[in-house]
C-alpha positions as CSV (number, residue, x, y, z in Angstrom):
1,X,-0.1,-0.2,-0.3
2,X,2.5,2.7,0.6
3,X,4.1,2.0,-2.9
4,X,1.2,2.5,-4.7
5,X,1.3,5.6,-1.9
6,X,4.4,7.0,-3.2
7,X,3.7,6.2,-6.6
8,X,1.0,7.9,-7.1
9,X,2.6,11.2,-4.6
10,X,5.2,11.0,-7.5
11,X,3.3,11.1,-10.1
12,X,1.5,14.2,-9.3
13,X,4.3,16.0,-7.8
14,X,5.7,14.9,-11.6
15,X,2.7,16.0,-13.4
16,X,2.5,19.4,-12.4
17,X,6.5,19.7,-12.4
18,X,6.8,19.2,-16.1
19,X,4.0,21.2,-17.1
20,X,5.0,23.8,-19.9
21,X,2.7,26.4,-17.6
22,X,5.1,26.2,-14.3
23,X,8.2,25.9,-15.9
24,X,7.0,29.6,-17.7
25,X,5.7,30.8,-15.1
26,X,8.6,30.6,-12.6
27,X,11.3,31.8,-15.8
28,X,9.3,34.5,-15.5
29,X,9.2,35.1,-11.5
30,X,12.8,34.4,-11.7
31,X,13.1,37.5,-14.0
32,X,10.5,39.8,-12.5
33,X,11.1,39.2,-8.3
34,X,14.8,40.8,-8.8
35,X,13.8,43.1,-11.2
36,X,11.3,44.5,-9.1
37,X,14.3,44.2,-6.0
38,X,15.8,46.3,-8.3
39,X,13.4,48.4,-10.0
40,X,14.8,51.9,-9.4
41,X,18.4,50.3,-10.9
42,X,16.1,49.6,-14.0
43,X,14.2,52.9,-14.1
44,X,17.4,54.4,-14.1
45,X,19.2,52.3,-16.8
46,X,15.8,52.8,-19.0
47,X,15.4,56.5,-18.2
48,X,18.4,57.6,-17.0
49,X,20.2,59.4,-14.4
50,X,17.7,60.7,-11.5
51,X,20.5,60.9,-9.3
52,X,21.4,63.9,-10.8
53,X,21.7,66.4,-8.8
54,X,18.7,69.0,-10.2
55,X,19.9,72.9,-9.7
56,X,17.7,76.3,-8.8
57,X,19.0,79.5,-10.1
58,X,18.3,82.1,-7.9
59,X,18.6,85.9,-10.2
60,X,18.3,87.9,-7.2
61,X,17.6,91.7,-8.3
62,X,16.4,92.6,-4.8
63,X,19.1,91.0,-2.6
64,X,16.8,88.3,-0.4
65,X,19.4,85.6,-1.6
66,X,20.3,85.3,1.8
67,X,17.4,85.7,3.7
68,X,15.9,83.0,1.3
69,X,18.5,80.5,1.8
70,X,18.0,80.6,5.1
71,X,14.9,79.8,5.1
72,X,15.4,76.9,2.9
73,X,17.9,75.7,5.8
74,X,15.4,75.6,9.0
75,X,12.5,74.4,7.5
76,X,12.7,72.9,3.8
77,X,15.8,71.1,3.6
78,X,14.7,67.9,3.6
79,X,12.1,68.0,1.3
80,X,13.9,69.5,-1.5
81,X,17.6,67.1,-0.5
82,X,14.6,63.9,-1.6
83,X,14.6,65.3,-5.1
84,X,18.5,66.1,-5.0
85,X,17.9,69.8,-5.3
86,X,20.5,72.5,-4.8
87,X,20.5,76.9,-4.7
88,X,23.0,78.9,-5.9
89,X,23.3,82.0,-6.7
90,X,23.4,82.5,-10.3
91,X,26.1,85.4,-12.0
92,X,24.4,84.4,-16.0
93,X,22.0,86.8,-17.1
94,X,18.2,85.3,-17.0
95,X,18.1,84.7,-20.6
96,X,21.9,82.8,-20.8
97,X,20.6,80.7,-18.0
98,X,17.3,79.9,-20.1
99,X,19.1,79.2,-23.5
100,X,20.9,76.7,-21.7
101,X,17.9,74.4,-19.9
102,X,15.9,74.4,-23.1
103,X,18.5,73.6,-25.6
104,X,19.4,70.6,-22.8
105,X,15.6,70.2,-22.1
106,X,17.5,70.4,-18.2
107,X,15.6,69.4,-15.3
108,X,17.3,72.8,-13.6
109,X,14.8,75.6,-12.5
110,X,15.9,79.8,-12.3
111,X,13.8,81.8,-9.7
112,X,13.7,85.4,-10.9
113,X,13.5,87.6,-7.7
114,X,12.6,91.2,-9.5
115,X,11.6,94.9,-7.3
116,X,8.0,95.1,-6.8
117,X,5.4,97.1,-4.4
118,X,5.3,93.8,-2.4
119,X,9.2,93.7,-1.9
120,X,9.6,91.8,-4.0
121,X,7.6,89.2,-7.1
122,X,9.1,86.1,-8.5
123,X,8.9,84.5,-11.8
124,X,9.4,80.2,-11.5
125,X,11.1,79.2,-15.0
126,X,11.7,75.6,-15.6
127,X,11.7,73.4,-19.4
128,X,8.3,71.3,-18.0
129,X,6.2,71.3,-15.2
130,X,7.5,71.2,-11.7
131,X,6.5,68.9,-9.0
132,X,3.0,69.7,-7.6
133,X,5.2,69.5,-4.3
134,X,8.2,70.7,-5.0
135,X,6.3,73.6,-6.3
136,X,4.0,74.1,-3.4
137,X,7.2,73.8,-1.2
138,X,9.0,76.7,-3.3
139,X,6.7,79.2,-3.0
140,X,6.3,78.6,0.2
141,X,10.0,79.3,1.1
142,X,9.4,82.6,-0.6
143,X,6.2,83.7,1.2
144,X,8.1,82.8,4.4
145,X,10.7,85.0,2.7
146,X,9.2,87.8,1.8
147,X,7.0,87.7,5.3
148,X,10.1,87.9,6.7
149,X,12.4,90.7,5.6
150,X,8.6,92.6,5.7
151,X,8.5,92.1,9.6
152,X,12.3,93.2,9.6
153,X,11.4,96.8,7.5
154,X,8.5,97.1,9.6
155,X,10.7,98.9,12.4
156,X,10.1,95.9,14.9
157,X,12.6,95.5,17.5
158,X,15.4,93.2,17.0
159,X,15.1,91.5,20.2
160,X,11.1,90.6,19.5
161,X,11.5,90.0,16.2
162,X,14.4,86.9,16.6
163,X,11.1,85.5,19.8
164,X,9.2,85.7,17.1
165,X,11.3,83.6,14.4
166,X,13.3,81.7,16.7
167,X,12.1,77.6,17.7
168,X,10.0,76.7,20.2
169,X,11.8,74.4,22.7
170,X,8.8,71.2,22.6
171,X,9.5,68.4,25.1
172,X,7.8,64.9,24.7
173,X,6.1,63.2,27.5
174,X,4.3,59.8,26.6
175,X,3.0,58.5,30.2
176,X,1.9,54.8,28.7
177,X,4.8,53.6,30.4
178,X,3.6,50.0,28.5
179,X,4.4,52.2,24.4
180,X,6.6,49.9,22.2
181,X,8.7,52.6,20.5
182,X,9.4,50.5,17.9
183,X,5.3,51.2,17.1
184,X,6.1,52.9,14.1
185,X,8.5,50.8,12.6
186,X,6.3,48.1,13.3
187,X,3.1,49.5,11.1
188,X,5.7,49.5,8.7
189,X,6.7,46.4,8.7
190,X,3.7,45.2,8.7
191,X,2.7,46.4,5.2
192,X,6.0,45.0,4.4
193,X,5.3,41.9,5.7
194,X,1.7,42.0,3.5
195,X,3.9,41.7,0.6
196,X,6.3,39.2,1.1
197,X,4.5,36.8,3.3
198,X,0.7,37.7,2.7
199,X,0.3,37.8,-1.3
200,X,2.4,34.8,-1.7
201,X,0.6,32.5,0.7
202,X,-2.8,34.0,-1.0
203,X,-1.7,33.0,-4.8
204,X,-0.4,29.9,-3.1
205,X,-3.5,28.5,-1.5
206,X,-5.2,29.5,-5.2
207,X,-2.9,27.1,-6.8
208,X,-3.2,24.0,-4.1
209,X,-7.3,25.0,-4.7
210,X,-6.9,25.0,-8.2
211,X,-4.4,22.0,-8.6
212,X,-6.5,19.5,-6.7
213,X,-10.2,20.2,-7.8
214,X,-8.8,19.4,-11.6
215,X,-6.9,16.6,-11.1
216,X,-10.5,15.1,-9.1
217,X,-12.4,16.8,-11.9
218,X,-9.7,15.2,-15.2
219,X,-10.0,11.6,-13.2
220,X,-14.2,11.2,-13.0
221,X,-14.3,12.7,-16.0
222,X,-12.0,11.0,-18.2
223,X,-13.1,7.5,-16.2
224,X,-9.6,6.7,-14.4
225,X,-10.7,7.3,-11.1
226,X,-12.3,4.0,-11.5
227,X,-9.5,2.2,-12.4
228,X,-7.4,3.9,-9.8
229,X,-10.0,2.9,-6.7
230,X,-10.1,-0.9,-8.7
231,X,-6.2,-0.8,-7.8
232,X,-5.9,1.6,-4.3
233,X,-8.2,2.4,-1.4
234,X,-10.3,5.5,-1.5
235,X,-8.1,6.5,2.0
236,X,-4.7,6.0,-0.2
237,X,-5.6,8.5,-3.2
238,X,-7.1,11.2,-0.9
239,X,-3.9,11.0,1.0
240,X,-1.6,11.2,-2.1
241,X,-3.8,14.0,-3.9
242,X,-3.3,15.8,0.1
243,X,0.7,15.4,0.1
244,X,1.2,16.2,-3.3
245,X,-0.6,19.2,-4.2
246,X,0.8,20.5,-1.1
247,X,4.2,19.9,-1.8
248,X,4.5,21.6,-5.0
249,X,2.8,24.9,-2.8
250,X,5.8,24.1,-0.5
251,X,8.2,23.8,-3.6
252,X,6.6,27.1,-5.3
253,X,7.0,28.9,-2.1
254,X,10.9,27.9,-1.5
255,X,11.7,29.0,-5.1
256,X,9.7,31.5,-4.1
257,X,12.1,32.3,-1.6
258,X,15.6,31.7,-4.0
259,X,14.4,34.3,-6.4
260,X,13.6,36.9,-3.3
261,X,17.4,36.1,-2.0
262,X,18.7,36.0,-5.6
263,X,16.8,39.7,-5.6
264,X,18.5,40.9,-3.2
265,X,21.5,39.3,-4.0
266,X,21.4,41.5,-7.2
267,X,20.8,44.7,-5.2
268,X,23.5,44.4,-2.8
269,X,26.3,44.0,-5.4
270,X,25.0,46.7,-7.7
271,X,23.8,48.8,-5.0
272,X,26.0,48.1,-1.7
273,X,22.8,48.2,-0.1
274,X,21.3,50.7,-0.8
275,X,18.5,53.1,-2.6
276,X,16.1,55.3,-2.0
277,X,12.7,55.6,-2.4
278,X,9.9,57.7,-2.5
279,X,7.0,58.0,0.1
280,X,3.5,59.1,-0.8
281,X,4.8,62.8,0.2
282,X,8.1,62.9,-1.4
283,X,10.0,62.2,1.0
284,X,13.3,60.6,0.8
285,X,13.4,56.8,2.4
286,X,16.3,55.0,2.3
287,X,15.6,51.4,2.2
288,X,19.0,50.5,4.1
289,X,18.2,52.4,6.9
290,X,15.2,50.8,7.7
291,X,16.4,47.1,6.7
292,X,19.1,48.3,9.3
293,X,16.8,49.8,11.9
294,X,14.9,46.1,11.8
295,X,17.6,43.7,12.2
296,X,18.8,46.5,15.7
297,X,14.8,45.8,17.3
298,X,12.9,44.3,19.4
299,X,10.5,42.7,16.4
300,X,13.4,41.1,15.0
301,X,13.9,39.5,17.9
302,X,10.8,38.9,18.0
303,X,9.8,37.6,14.3
304,X,12.9,34.8,15.3
305,X,10.7,33.3,17.9
306,X,7.9,33.3,16.1
307,X,8.5,31.7,13.1
308,X,9.1,28.3,13.8
309,X,4.8,28.7,14.6
310,X,4.6,30.3,11.5
311,X,5.7,28.0,9.3
312,X,3.7,25.8,11.2
313,X,0.2,27.7,10.8
314,X,1.3,28.3,6.9
315,X,1.4,24.2,6.2
316,X,-1.1,23.7,8.4
317,X,-3.2,26.2,6.7
318,X,-2.2,24.6,3.4
319,X,-4.3,21.0,4.4
320,X,-6.8,22.6,6.2
321,X,-7.9,24.2,2.3
322,X,-7.1,21.1,0.9
323,X,-8.5,18.5,2.6
324,X,-11.7,20.8,2.5
325,X,-11.6,21.4,-1.3
326,X,-10.6,18.2,-1.8
327,X,-13.5,16.5,0.1
328,X,-15.9,19.0,-1.6
329,X,-14.7,18.4,-5.3
330,X,-15.4,14.5,-5.0
331,X,-19.1,15.5,-5.1
332,X,-18.2,17.7,-8.6
333,X,-18.4,15.5,-12.2
334,X,-17.1,18.8,-14.1
335,X,-15.1,22.1,-13.4
336,X,-18.7,23.9,-13.8
337,X,-19.7,21.7,-10.5
338,X,-16.1,22.4,-8.7
339,X,-16.4,26.6,-9.4
340,X,-19.5,27.1,-7.2
341,X,-18.0,24.9,-4.6
342,X,-15.3,27.3,-4.6
343,X,-17.8,30.2,-3.1
344,X,-17.0,29.3,0.3
345,X,-13.3,28.8,-0.1
346,X,-12.8,31.8,-1.4
347,X,-14.8,34.0,1.2
348,X,-12.7,32.4,3.8
349,X,-9.6,33.4,2.3
350,X,-10.4,37.1,1.5
351,X,-11.5,37.8,4.5
352,X,-8.2,36.6,5.7
353,X,-7.1,38.7,3.5
354,X,-8.5,41.9,3.5
355,X,-8.5,41.3,7.4
356,X,-4.3,41.2,7.6
357,X,-4.3,44.0,5.3
358,X,-6.1,46.3,8.2
359,X,-5.1,44.2,10.8
360,X,-2.5,47.1,10.9
361,X,-4.4,50.4,10.6
362,X,-7.3,48.8,13.5
363,X,-4.8,47.9,15.8
364,X,-6.5,46.1,19.3
365,X,-9.9,45.2,17.9
366,X,-11.1,42.6,19.1
367,X,-13.1,41.4,15.9
368,X,-9.2,41.2,14.5
369,X,-7.8,39.5,17.3
370,X,-10.9,36.8,17.3
371,X,-10.9,36.4,13.4
372,X,-7.3,35.3,13.6
373,X,-8.5,32.3,16.1
374,X,-10.9,30.9,13.1
375,X,-8.7,28.5,11.8
376,X,-9.1,29.1,7.5
377,X,-8.3,32.8,8.2
378,X,-5.3,32.1,11.3
379,X,-2.8,30.9,9.1
380,X,-3.0,34.5,6.8
381,X,-4.1,36.5,9.6
382,X,-2.3,35.4,13.1
383,X,1.3,36.1,11.7
384,X,0.7,39.8,11.1
385,X,-0.7,39.5,14.2
386,X,2.1,38.5,16.1
387,X,4.8,41.3,14.0
388,X,2.7,44.0,14.8
389,X,2.8,43.2,18.3
390,X,-1.4,42.5,19.3
391,X,-0.7,38.4,19.7
392,X,1.8,36.3,21.2
393,X,2.8,33.0,21.1
394,X,0.4,31.2,22.9
395,X,-2.2,33.2,21.1
396,X,0.3,31.1,18.0
397,X,-0.2,28.3,20.2
398,X,-4.0,28.2,20.5
399,X,-4.5,29.4,16.7
400,X,-2.2,26.2,15.6
401,X,-4.6,23.5,18.4
402,X,-7.6,25.1,16.9
403,X,-6.1,24.5,12.7
404,X,-5.0,21.4,14.0
405,X,-8.3,20.2,15.4
406,X,-10.2,21.0,11.6
407,X,-7.3,19.0,10.0
408,X,-7.9,15.7,11.8
409,X,-12.2,16.8,11.8
410,X,-12.6,17.4,8.0
411,X,-9.9,14.3,7.2
412,X,-12.3,11.9,9.7
413,X,-15.8,13.3,8.3
414,X,-15.1,14.4,4.8
415,X,-12.9,10.9,4.2
416,X,-16.7,9.6,4.2
417,X,-17.8,12.2,2.0
418,X,-15.1,11.1,-0.4
419,X,-15.5,7.4,-0.7
420,X,-19.3,8.3,-1.4
421,X,-18.1,11.1,-3.6
422,X,-15.2,9.8,-6.1
423,X,-17.3,7.0,-8.0
424,X,-20.5,9.4,-8.2
425,X,-21.1,11.0,-11.3
426,X,-25.2,12.5,-10.6
427,X,-24.7,16.1,-11.5
428,X,-28.2,17.6,-9.6
429,X,-28.8,19.2,-6.1
430,X,-24.3,18.8,-5.4
431,X,-24.9,20.1,-1.9
432,X,-27.8,17.7,-0.9
433,X,-25.7,15.1,-2.6
434,X,-22.8,16.4,0.0
435,X,-24.7,16.5,2.9
436,X,-26.4,13.2,2.6
437,X,-23.0,12.0,2.0
438,X,-21.8,13.2,5.7
439,X,-25.2,12.3,6.8
440,X,-24.7,8.1,5.9
């Protein structure tokens, strides 16, 4: 019996691996994931060197350059640095600068400051449209400079004027002694975890669901199911389907990890582990700084402690979904029927997916914590809650026990349905057949 089980499992895995679809998808992933890890370098390679410095040429006809420069240095430099900008007082004539920018299609910007009744007016000259955030920053800095000069020329005592512009000394006192200092980093890690854990987990589950249903329906449609069951017991056949589908999913998951490692190594090789991204405000974000902060924080230690439990939850979730869908698929006779019974499976999967996405936003929500114990949801939600500090090791163990109990129940009672269903070719009243098989 063991020989037949090994043969069925081996042939099922070999059949999946040898398909052109599997090979083509993994070739695409091998190219795509490293490319995504080095996206900024690719953009520079195909679209130019975005690390080149962009200059703001100031033609000062009023004598406010020093005040403007001081204003920018004091309040706006961090944002301008994210655009890789530098400010200089130009000695060139306006027409000469305009000619150079037009001929070179340069991203440089000209600020011509001219006298007016309102102290000064400004012409902002550029070859293309200026980014909205950058444009607002420049105009705000100019308005602040004009206000400063107006106050200084109004005869106000210098000591009073200095008090007006002096930065306020602010001391933050947080009364919650249990507040985690890494809370902001935890939110960031939670959002990253959605990408590197939840999305692959989601698609691997879908892969298992599609794989088991397609195989069982193919065997029933071709009538080969009767030949197989005449040689092996339904228990062996059922177990071989579960093991082969889960082994294939784990293999694909391992390959994804390998592709991710290749992407990280290529990034370290080509860009020395650093790289700049832009957040929604256009501010600079050094990836290596976040990685170093994560590695030196308590979150890293907690994740390492939780990693074995994450793996157990993932494997048990794969098994639970494959048991559930395998039992339901045995009662179908066509892919059309199988599409109907996928609905409850997809509902559980989608609920877990969206709750995991919003978990860091609704911190401490009782509903989300309770949902993380639900067996078909816990595999995708519990690791996220643990990483962002809303779950403990004890909670993970409880989730594992509940998931293990579900797997045992699905195998014990689902096998009864499976024994009847694999040789049942009736296509009428699908759900009635399922409940009748369980009752019998």
